[in-house]
Structure formats: structure tokens, C-alpha cells
C-alpha positions in Angstrom: 4.1 40.0 73.3 1.9 42.1 76.1 1.3 39.9 79.2 -0.7 40.7 82.0 -0.4 38.6 85.3 -3.6 39.3 87.1 -6.1 38.0 89.6 -9.5 38.5 88.8 -11.0 39.7 92.0 -8.4 42.1 93.0 -9.4 45.6 92.5 -5.8 46.8 91.1 -5.8 44.2 88.6 -9.4 45.1 87.5 -8.7 48.5 86.9 -5.8 47.4 85.0 -7.5 45.1 82.7 -10.3 47.7 82.2 -7.8 50.1 80.8 -6.1 47.5 78.6 -9.3 46.6 77.6 -10.7 49.9 76.8 -7.5 51.2 74.9 -8.0 48.0 72.5 -4.6 46.7 73.6 -3.9 42.9 72.4 -2.8 41.3 76.0 -2.5 37.5 77.0 -3.9 37.5 80.7 -2.4 35.2 82.9 -4.7 34.3 85.8 -2.3 34.3 88.7 -2.8 31.9 92.0 -2.1 34.0 95.1 -1.2 31.2 96.8 1.2 30.0 94.4 2.5 32.8 92.3 4.6 31.6 88.7 8.2 32.2 89.0 8.0 34.1 85.7 5.9 36.9 87.3 8.3 36.9 90.4 11.1 37.4 87.9 9.8 40.1 86.3 8.7 42.1 89.6 9.8 40.7 93.0 7.1 42.8 94.8 4.9 39.4 93.9 1.8 41.6 93.7 -0.8 41.9 90.9 -1.1 43.2 88.1 1.9 43.1 86.4 2.6 44.3 82.7 5.4 43.0 80.3 5.7 44.6 77.3 8.7 44.4 74.8 10.9 43.9 77.8 9.5 46.7 79.8 7.8 45.9 83.1 5.0 47.9 84.5 3.8 46.6 88.1 1.7 49.3 89.5 -2.0 49.4 88.4 -2.4 53.2 88.1 1.0 52.9 85.9 -0.6 50.1 83.4 -3.4 52.2 83.3 -1.6 55.3 81.9 0.5 53.0 79.8 -2.6 51.8 77.9 -4.4 55.3 77.5 -1.2 56.5 76.0 -1.5 53.7 73.2 -5.2 54.8 73.1 -7.8 56.8 74.8 -10.8 57.1 72.3 -13.5 58.2 74.8 -10.7 61.2 76.5 -10.6 59.2 79.9 -7.1 61.8 80.5 -9.7 64.8 80.3 -6.6 66.2 78.1 -7.8 69.5 77.2 -9.1 69.9 81.1 -6.1 70.8 83.5 -8.6 71.2 86.5 -10.1 67.8 85.7 -6.7 66.4 85.2 -5.9 67.8 88.8 -8.9 66.3 90.3 -8.2 62.7 88.6 -4.9 62.8 90.4 -6.4 63.7 93.8 -9.4 61.4 93.6 -7.3 58.4 92.9 -4.8 59.3 95.7 -7.6 59.8 98.4 -9.1 56.4 96.8 -5.4 54.7 97.1 -4.3 56.1 100.3 -7.4 56.7 102.7 -10.3 55.1 101.4 -8.5 51.4 100.6 -7.5 51.6 104.6 -11.3 52.0 105.4 -12.6 49.6 103.1 -9.9 46.8 104.4 -10.9 47.7 107.8 -14.7 47.2 106.9 -14.1 44.1 104.8 -12.2 42.4 107.4 -13.5 43.9 110.4 -12.8 40.8 112.8 -8.8 41.2 112.2 -9.2 45.0 113.5 -11.4 44.4 117.0 -10.1 48.0 118.5 -13.6 49.2 116.6 -17.0 47.5 115.5 -17.1 47.1 111.9 -20.0 50.2 111.8 -17.2 52.3 112.5 -15.3 51.4 110.0 -17.8 51.8 107.5 -18.6 55.2 108.4 -15.2 56.3 108.1 -15.2 54.9 104.4 -18.8 56.6 103.9 -16.7 60.0 103.9 -15.4 59.4 100.3 -18.7 57.7 99.3 -20.3 61.4 100.3 -17.7 62.9 98.6 -18.4 60.6 95.1 -21.9 61.3 95.5 -21.7 65.0 95.8 -19.5 65.0 92.1 -22.0 62.8 90.5 -24.8 65.8 90.8 -26.6 66.4 87.5 -24.1 63.9 85.5 -23.4 60.2 85.3 -19.7 60.2 85.8 -17.4 61.6 88.4 -15.9 64.4 86.4 -17.6 64.6 82.9 -20.4 63.4 81.1 -18.4 60.5 80.1 -16.0 58.0 82.1 -13.0 59.4 83.1 -9.5 57.7 84.4 -11.1 58.3 87.9 -14.2 56.5 87.0 -12.3 53.4 86.4 -9.7 53.6 88.9 -12.1 54.1 91.8 -14.9 51.8 90.6 -13.6 48.5 91.4 -12.7 49.9 95.3 -16.7 51.3 95.5 -17.6 48.0 94.1 -15.8 45.9 96.9 -17.2 48.3 99.5 -20.8 48.0 98.5 -20.3 44.3 98.3 -19.4 43.9 101.8 -23.2 44.6 102.9 -25.3 44.9 99.4 -28.4 45.2 101.4 -26.8 48.2 103.6 -25.4 49.7 100.6 -29.0 49.5 98.6 -30.6 51.4 101.5 -28.0 54.2 101.6 -29.0 57.8 100.5 -26.2 57.3 97.8 -28.5 56.7 95.0 -26.4 58.7 92.2 -23.6 56.6 93.5 -25.5 53.5 93.2 -26.6 54.1 89.9 -22.8 55.0 88.8 -22.0 51.7 89.9 -24.7 49.6 88.5 -23.8 51.5 85.0 -20.3 50.1 85.5 -21.3 46.7 86.6 -23.2 46.3 83.6 -21.2 47.6 80.9 -19.4 45.7 78.4 -16.2 46.8 79.4 -16.7 45.4 83.0 -18.6 42.3 82.4 -15.7 41.7 79.3 -12.8 41.7 81.9 -14.8 39.5 84.5 -15.3 36.6 82.4 -13.9 33.6 84.2 
């Protein structure tokens, strides 16, 4: 039995659910209340954060590791870019920048009242450095690294979505038109809508 402990709106859980759905892995999804985390999840992973995947006695409690596990089962559209070493290196680098740098700016921007050292617009402009990089990567193609989605697209999209949703009106007026279209394609995709059903 494969079980995923998840929280619908958590971007880390979203990307794990997308990879599992894309790979067509049959999984039982347990929606976790962050205020009352289930004892069985805490027994599997003392970190107490979602997502947590339990599969045949194996526990995977990092979203990226869950994505890699899912793609190792089945990768029908070549999200891993397996014949493209340069593309694989770019996947790793982009996800690292997203998780280590952009996520920090996103948190500061989204919860600016908790970080009164700087105005909200300052945190937003820090995050925009990454948005500009993604916008440049989308020149002449629909996805970040290839003509089709890769692991990078799926891993980054929930965080870009969160950034865009802090102030949708602002995001809609930015010059990042390719990024807006990229995000919209994902938001309207069967893959994303299926993993966001309540």
C-alpha cells in the first residue's frame, strides 16, 4: 500500500502529488490537518512536515525525493531529460535556486508583516530576480528546459503560483508574459486540476 500524507495547499505536497499522478502511481492520499498531525505520520517521519510517502515499508519525507521515486517508476514524457546531461544539470540547479533562495524571498513577500525590516515591495523585487530568469528560459518554447515539461517545471510551478497569488493584479501587469502563460497552462492542465480536487 502506497500512502501519501499531504496538505492540499502546500507547494511541496503539490509537486509530490503532481509527480505521483503523472507517473500513474496508485496512491492513497491522506489530507493532513497541520494543527493536528496524525500520529501515524509522525511515527513515520519525526520532521512532522508534509509530504510523507510510505511505500512498502520505505519512508520518503522530502518532496523532491518523492518526485524522483515516482519518475523512477514511470516517466512517460521524459521529465528527467534522460538523454540530456546539460538539461539534467539545469534541472538540479533551478530546483536548488528555487528551494534555497526563491522560497526565502517568497516567504518574506507573502508574510511581509512578519518581516518589518523591509517593505513588502523590497521582498517582491528580490523574488523577481528568479522570475526574470524563468522568463528568459521560456523564450521560444512553452517550458523551461525543453519543448515539453521537465521535472524543473513541475517542481517550481507551485512556488511561482504562490508568488503570483500574493498579488494577482500586480503579477498580471508584469512584463513576465511568457511566465504568466506558462503558469496558466499548468493551472488549467488536467494534471494540476486533478491533484487540487478537494
